[in-house]
N, C-alpha and C positions, 0 to 999 in steps of 0.2 A: 241428975247432974249432966248426963250426956245430952239430953234434949236442950237444956239451958245453954250449954256450950255451943250447940249447933245453931241455935237461934240468935246467938250473940252477933251483932252487926260487925262486919269487917271494915276497918278504917284504913283508908289509903289517902294520900295527900292530893291526888289528882282526880279530876272527873273523867279525863280521857287518857288513853294510852297512845301517845303520839310519837314518843321516842324515849330511849333509855336515858338521855340527858335530862329529861323532865322528872325522873324518878329519884327518890332518896334511897339510900342503902336499906333502910327499913322497909320501904315499898317493895324493893327487889326481894328481900328475904321473905316477906309476907306472900308474894306471888309464888315463890319457889316452895314454900311450906304448904300452901294450898295445893299446888301441883302434885306434890308427893302423895297427898291423900287420894288423888284420882288414879295414880298408877295401879294400885291394887284393884280398884273398881274396874278399870279397863281390861284387866286380865280375868275378871270374874265372869260367871255365866250370865248374870243379869247386869248389864252395863248401864241401865237407865236409872236416873233419879228425877225428882220433880222440883229441884232447886229453882229452876227458872220457869216453872209452869205458869202460863199466862203472860209470859214476856215474849216480845217479838224482836227477832234478830234479822237484820237485812245484810246480806253479803253483796258488796258492790265492787266487782273486780273489772277494772278497765284494762288490765293486762292478763294474758293467759296464765293460768296457774293450775297445777295438779295437786301438789302436796299441801300448799297453804290453804287453798280454797276448800278442798275436801276435808282437811283437818278441822277448819273452823266450822264447817257444816256439820260434821260428825260430832264435834264438841258441843255445839248448840243443841243438837237433837238428843244427845245423851243426858244433857241437863234438863231436858223437858221443854225447851223453848220452841216457839213457832218460828221456823227458819225459812226465810225466802232468799234465794240466790237469784239475782237479776241477770238476765241474758243481755249483755251489752250489745252483742252483734245485731239483735233485732229491736233494740230499744230506740227511744227518741234521742238518746245521747249520741248515737251514731249519725243521726240526722242533723246534728248541729246544736243540740241543746247544751247549754253551758253547765258547769258543775254547780253553780249557784242556783240555776233553775231546777236542776235535779234535786238539790238539797231542799228547796222549798216544796217540791212535790213529795219527797219522802217524809219531810217533817209533818205534812198534812195527814200522813198515815199513822202518826203517833207511834213510831217504833221506840223500843227501849234501848236499842243499841245498833250501831251501824259499823260493819267491818269493811274497810276500804283499801283497795290496792290501786295505785294510779301511777302513770308513767312520769308525772311531774312532781318534782320535789316541793313539799309544802302543801300538796293537795289535801292531805288529811287534816292539817291545821285549818285550812280554809273551810272545809266541811264542818269542822267542830264549832266554828264561829256562827254557822248558819242554821244549825239544828238544835233542838232542845235536849236530845238524848246524848248518851255517851258515844264516843267514836274510838275505835281501835284501828291503828295503822297497821295494815298487812303488807306494807312496803310502798314507799313513795319515792320515785325517781332514784337518784343516787344517795338520798339523804339517810333514811333509817329503815330498819326492819326489826322492831323491838322484840316481837315474839320469837323470831328465829334466834336471836342472841340469848333470850331467856331459856329456850329449850336446849341450846348448846351448853349453857351453864349447868342446867339440870343433868344433862347427859354426863358431863365431866364429873359432877359431884357424885352421881350414882356409882361411877366406876372408880374414881380416885378419892372419894370421900371429902374432898376439899378443892378449892381453887387457889386460895392464898399460898403464895410461894412456888406455884407451878410456873414452868417456862412454856409458853404456848406460841408456836409458830403459825402465822397466817400467811398463806402463800397463794399468789395468783394475780388476778385482775383487781388490784386494790383500788385503782382509780375510779372504776365504775360501780364498785360493790357497796350497796347499802348494808349488806350482811357484815362486811368487814368493819364498817363504821360503828354499827351497833355493838359488835363484839369488842372492838377496841374500848369503847366507853365502859361497857359492863365488866369486862375482864380486868381492866385497870381499877375499877371501883371495888372489885372483890379481891384485889391484892395479887394478881398474877403479873409476871414479867412477860411482855408481849413483843415478839419479834415479827416484823413485817417484811415479807420477802416478795419481790416482784422485779421484772425488768424495768429499767428506768422510765420507759414511756408509758408504763402502767402503774407508776408510783406517784401518788399525789405530792405536790410541792409542800415542803415544810411539814411533812407528816410527823417529824420528831416532836413537834409542839404538843402532840397528844400523849406524850409520855411513852413512846414505843422505841424499839431499836430497829433501824432500817438496814436491810441487806439486799444487794442485787445478786449475790452468790448464794444459791439455795443451800449448798452443803454447809456453808458457814452459818447461815440463818437457822438451820435445823439442829445445829450442834447442841446436844444435851437437852433437847426439848422433850417435855412430858406429853404434849399434845401436838399433832400435826393437822392443821385445819386447812384443807384445800378449798379453793374457790372456783366457781364456774366462770369461764370466759364470757363476758357480757357483750357478745357480738352485736346485739341489737342496739346497744348504746354507743357503739363506736362509729363516729362520723367519717373516719378514714381508716386506712389499713395500719393497724398497730403491730401486726405480726408478719414476718417474712414468710413463714409457713408453719403449719401445725406440727410438722415433724421437728422443726428447729425448736419450737416452744417446748415440746415434750422432752427433747434432749436436755434443755437447760432448766425448765421449770415444772416438768411433769414429775409426779411422785413415783419413783422407781425403787426397787429393793436396795440398790446401792446408795441412793440418797437417803433413804430411811435409816440406813445403818449409822448415820451421823447423829440421829436422835437417840434417846435412851432406849434400852432394849425392851422396856415395857411401854413404849410410847403408843398412844392410841391415835387412830386415823379418823378424821371427820370430814364431811363434805355436806353442804346444805342441799345439794341436788338442784336440778338434774345434772348428772355427771357426763362429761365427755370422756369416755374411756379411751385410753391410748393417746390422749392429748393432755389432760390434767392429771390423770392417775392411771397407774397400771391396773388392769382389770383384776388380776389375782390379788393384789393388795386390797382393792375395794371390797372383795368378797371374802377376805381372810377373817374368819370368825374370832380369831385370837387377837387381832389387832384393830380391825375395823368396827366402829360403833355407828356406822351410817344408818343401819336399819333401826338401831335404838333411838337415834335422833328423830326418825319418823314416828316411832311409837310414843316417845315422850312428848313429841309435839302436840299430840292430842290432849295429854294431861295438862300441859302448860296453857293451852288455849282454853281448856275447860276452866282452869283457875282464873284466867284473865276475864272470861265472860262472866263468871260468878262474881268476881270482885268489882268489875266496872259496870255491870248491868244493874243500875240502881232501881 
C-alpha cells in the first residue's frame, strides 16, 4: 500500500511555478502537504532520498542570494538531483549575453528544471517560454517570490495550526517587495485578514484593491495582529532617497517592544531576511525564541523547496 501511494503521480495545474497568482488553492494545499512530509526527513540523520535521481536542476541566480540559493541547492541535493549552480559573475551573461540566448544554451543541456532569480519583473515568465523544462521563480524584480510566501504560510500553519481568520500585519518597504506581493496573494487566498503598514512613499498606489487594509501608523496597523511580518528595506531598488534617515525609519516603522505590544500577546514575529537590525527590527525581538520564528522560516524553506522541486520536476 505504502509503495503504491508513493509512486502515485502528483497532479498540479501548472507546469511552472512563476507566481502565487497562477496557483489554485488546491495547488497550494498540495505543495504545503508535500512540504510537511519533508520536515521530518530534514530533521533525521539520513536526509537524502532518490526521488529526483537522474534529474538535472540548474540554479540561475542573476541577483546575490544566500538563503534562497543555498536552500534550493540543498533541497535538490537532498532529493538526489544533479544540481548545477551557475556563477553569473564569470559567465557569458555578464559579457552581454541575453536571457533568451542563455535560455537556448541551457535548453540544449536538457535540464529537467531551472530555478531562476532575476532583477527584472517577468524574467521567469520569459525563460519559461524558451525552454522545454519546468521553471521555478526564485524572485523576479518587484513582481513575485512564490516559494517565500509558501514557506511563510507553512511556518504560520506549523505554529498557529491555521491561517484562516488570522490577522497578519506586513510592515516595511511594500513598494519594492516581491515578498509582500506574493504573501498578499497567498494569505488572502487562505482566508487571512491582511494589514499593510508602510510610510506613504513606500506604499504602492491603490493597494486596497488587493483586499488589504492600509495603514501608515504602525501601532494602529499592528493592533490585535496574530502575525507581525517585517520586510527588508530594498535599498538596491530605490532610484532616489525614500528615507530621511535610518534612525527616523526605526522610530516610526522599526519593530520595537512598545509597538509589538499593540499586537496580540502571543503574536509571532517573521522576517524573510536578511535583516537590518536596529533599522527594521529590534535585535532582541529578532532573537526572542518565544516570539520570533525567523529561524523556523529558514528551516521550513528547505522543506517547501523540496516539495516544489518534487512536484514541478516532471
